[in-house]
C-alpha positions as a Markdown table, in Angstrom:
| # | Residue | x | y | z |
|---|---|---|---|---|
| 1 | Met | 0.0 | 0.0 | 0.0 |
| 2 | Trp | 2.8 | 2.4 | 0.9 |
| 3 | Asp | 4.5 | 1.9 | -2.5 |
| 4 | Ala | 1.2 | 2.3 | -4.4 |
| 5 | Leu | 0.4 | 5.6 | -2.6 |
| 6 | Arg | 3.9 | 7.0 | -3.1 |
| 7 | Ala | 3.9 | 6.0 | -6.8 |
| 8 | Gln | 0.5 | 7.6 | -7.6 |
| 9 | Leu | 0.6 | 10.8 | -5.5 |
| 10 | Pro | 2.4 | 14.1 | -6.3 |
| 11 | Gly | 6.0 | 14.3 | -4.9 |
| 12 | Asp | 5.2 | 16.9 | -2.3 |
| 13 | Thr | 2.5 | 14.7 | -0.7 |
| 14 | Gly | 3.3 | 13.5 | 2.8 |
| 15 | Val | 2.4 | 9.9 | 3.6 |
| 16 | Phe | 2.5 | 8.8 | 7.3 |
| 17 | Tyr | 2.0 | 5.2 | 8.3 |
| 18 | Ser | 0.9 | 3.4 | 11.5 |
| 19 | Leu | 0.2 | 6.5 | 13.7 |
| 20 | Arg | -0.9 | 6.0 | 17.3 |
| 21 | Leu | -3.2 | 8.5 | 19.0 |
| 22 | Arg | -4.3 | 8.7 | 22.6 |
| 23 | Asp | -8.0 | 9.3 | 23.2 |
| 24 | Gly | -8.3 | 9.8 | 27.0 |
| 25 | Gly | -7.1 | 6.5 | 28.4 |
| 26 | Ser | -7.4 | 4.6 | 25.1 |
| 27 | Glu | -4.9 | 4.3 | 22.3 |
| 28 | Arg | -6.1 | 4.3 | 18.7 |
| 29 | Gly | -4.3 | 3.5 | 15.5 |
| 30 | Ile | -4.5 | 5.0 | 12.1 |
| 31 | Asp | -3.1 | 3.0 | 9.2 |
| 32 | Phe | -2.2 | 5.9 | 6.8 |
| 33 | Val | -2.5 | 9.7 | 6.9 |
| 34 | Val | -2.0 | 11.3 | 3.5 |
| 35 | Ala | -1.3 | 15.1 | 3.5 |
| 36 | Ile | -1.8 | 16.7 | 0.1 |
| 37 | Pro | -0.6 | 20.4 | 0.0 |
| 38 | Gly | -3.5 | 22.7 | -1.1 |
| 39 | Cys | -6.1 | 19.9 | -0.7 |
| 40 | Gly | -6.1 | 18.5 | 2.9 |
| 41 | Leu | -5.7 | 15.3 | 4.7 |
| 42 | Ala | -7.0 | 11.8 | 4.0 |
| 43 | Val | -7.1 | 9.1 | 6.8 |
| 44 | Leu | -7.1 | 5.6 | 5.5 |
| 45 | Glu | -7.9 | 2.3 | 7.2 |
| 46 | Val | -6.5 | -0.7 | 5.3 |
| 47 | Lys | -8.1 | -4.1 | 5.6 |
| 48 | Gly | -7.0 | -7.4 | 4.2 |
| 49 | Gly | -8.9 | -9.4 | 1.6 |
| 50 | Arg | -10.6 | -8.2 | -1.5 |
| 51 | Val | -14.0 | -6.9 | -2.7 |
| 52 | Glu | -16.0 | -8.5 | -5.5 |
| 53 | Arg | -19.2 | -7.5 | -7.3 |
| 54 | Asp | -21.6 | -10.3 | -8.4 |
| 55 | His | -23.8 | -10.4 | -11.5 |
| 56 | Asp | -26.7 | -8.9 | -9.5 |
| 57 | Gly | -24.6 | -5.8 | -8.6 |
| 58 | Arg | -24.1 | -6.8 | -4.9 |
| 59 | Phe | -20.7 | -6.2 | -3.3 |
| 60 | Trp | -19.0 | -8.9 | -1.2 |
| 61 | Gly | -15.9 | -8.8 | 1.1 |
| 62 | Ile | -13.7 | -11.9 | 0.6 |
| 63 | Leu | -11.1 | -13.0 | 3.1 |
| 64 | Gly | -9.8 | -16.5 | 2.5 |
| 65 | Thr | -12.8 | -18.7 | 2.1 |
| 66 | Arg | -15.2 | -16.3 | 4.0 |
| 67 | Arg | -17.6 | -14.0 | 2.1 |
| 68 | Lys | -19.6 | -11.1 | 3.7 |
| 69 | Ala | -22.2 | -9.0 | 2.0 |
| 70 | Leu | -21.2 | -5.4 | 1.9 |
| 71 | Ser | -24.4 | -3.9 | 0.4 |
């Protein structure tokens, strides 16, 4: 994912990975923060698996042999 982001974004874009933030007594994680000058920030959560669309137009999350309806 890191390589794909760096390859497709302008050279002055900042990409930050695996950030930890404290929320009161809890700690939370952010997979990626993308800082695009003149545009703003994008916060990305990356999950494993893949997404497929069936012939009826429904989306499915696939992880190994498990399928989960997404829509």
